[in-house]
Each structure stands twice: as structure tokens, then as C-alpha cells.
C-alpha angles and dihedrals in degrees: 000000000000115000112216103148095147088071096048098101093043097053101037110130093001116136118236130186115205120186122204088030096151096087148351119010092357094055092045090048094051090050093046092054092046091051091059093051105267126136108238132202105199111204129194145122098255110076096191093050091049091050089052089054091049091052089061093069133009092226091066121088122190123228117182114211141137101236090206093064118103096242097041100095095055093040092053094048092045089052093054094039095050092047101044106006096236146047119218104168136027118197111194098201105137113106145119136242119223125192102190125146115232091248089062104042120121133199092243093048092052092045093049092049095051091042090060102033100038117009099044096050089046093055092044090052089051092051092049095052098092090058094042091052091055094054102026088242133171145241123218116193124197113225127159140241082256090062086081105023129056123263117201111224090008100071098134093046088052090047092052092052091045087055089052091054092052090047088053093054094042094048090047090056094043096047100038093095087061091048092243109144123211123191138152141212119218108203123200122217104329131183106258142113093268098105093045090046090053088071099253121146117258094247091051091050091051091050093049091050092051092047092048093050090050091055097048112094093218088056103239146067115257128257125229089248090057089062099035092059091061094045088058092048093050090051093048105122089217088070090083098155100047118095140134093029129141108206111199112210104183112122091258097305090132089063094061 
């Protein structure tokens, strides 16, 4: 579990929405916020996975929704607002990786990827704004190391995460007068189901993981808890002078 005790007093009884909370970084993030006293609405498409996350801590409530559906943003915000009466933090974590060579890309594949990785978090952020304005809250977006470095055969995934990083900086500038902070974490290769979910064969996934670990200066892939700890810290309301930042958490991969 992530250990973020210095933020405990600052986040107690705050309300946090975490998308993609059914596994990986999203699940670890929901648990990390709950452990420091926040109320967490864990959002995702897979009801059973969300319920497993909720069983990890009584402060987490599951809300099954496809964030790409037209009515999802308002439904998610209404669920948090009706339960706790406020929203202090939005964590835009839900997304998908896509390893597709340029010769194989399709219009529908590109559209679906950007709908999930760019459009859906944008519309959810818009829907959350009235609550964030009331409490001078914050948004934490989840990008990737490949949001600011190239990825062969994953160009559109990298482009979608690059878009998320520019949204982070632009929203931070736009919302600063209202004291709403917007930051992002950019994880490096992290243990999760993302590679398997991208449709790659198991042996290919294993090879990619070995190659990634070999390239990382600290000698290993990250864990979801490694990333979740920094998401909590960026959301900490005591960090009143930090906005528009992209924090790369990748074991030094960015330096190579």
C-alpha cells in the first residue's frame, strides 16, 4: 500500500473521484486516498473489479460507468455529490494503451483511443468544475512517460498522452484565477493489465516487460503504489503553489 501519512490531516473528509479504479494505478490510488481519510468514488466499467477495490477500504464506493458514454460525466458527479455533497479532487486515470504500427492504424481505432484518453477526461473535468470552484479543488491527470517521448509502434497512444499533458498545463493556466490546481503524473512502465488489455500475446507482453526493466536506471518496472503515492501528494490541498506540473515517475527512464 502507498504510504502518504504527511497528507492525512489535509485530505481527511475530502471527496475524491478516481476513474479506472478497478485495477492497477486506479485501484492503488483509490486505496491511497482512503487511507489518508478521504471519501473515494471509484469509477470504471467493470463492476466486479470495482467492488473488489471497494472491499479494500470502507471509505471507497464503487460506481460502474463507461466514461465515454454521453451521460457519464453528469452521472458520476451526481453520484459523488448526492453521497457526500462535494467534490474536492478529480483523478483522470482511466485510459488505454495501444501498440499499433502506423501501417495498421484505422480511423475507428484512433477515434476510440482519443475518445477514452482525451475526450472523456476533458468532459468529466468540465462537469466537475462547479464543485471544484466551490472548494478550490484540484485535478490530477495521469499521463505517461510516452506523453513526452516517442514510442515506436505506439504513436497514437503517445500522442493521446501528449495531448493530456498540454491539457494539464492549459487548464492550470485557465483555472488558476479560481485557485483550482491542475497537475499530472507521467508513469513509466508500471505493473498493470494495460499491456495484456492492449491485445498483445502473453509472450510478447513478457518480452516487453523484460526489455523495459532493462532500460530503467533503477532496474525495475514501477508498481501502482509507486505512482499512487505521488497522485495523492499532488492532490494534497496544502500544495497551494503547485500547478501545471507534469511529474514523471519512471525510475529514471526519462533520463536515458
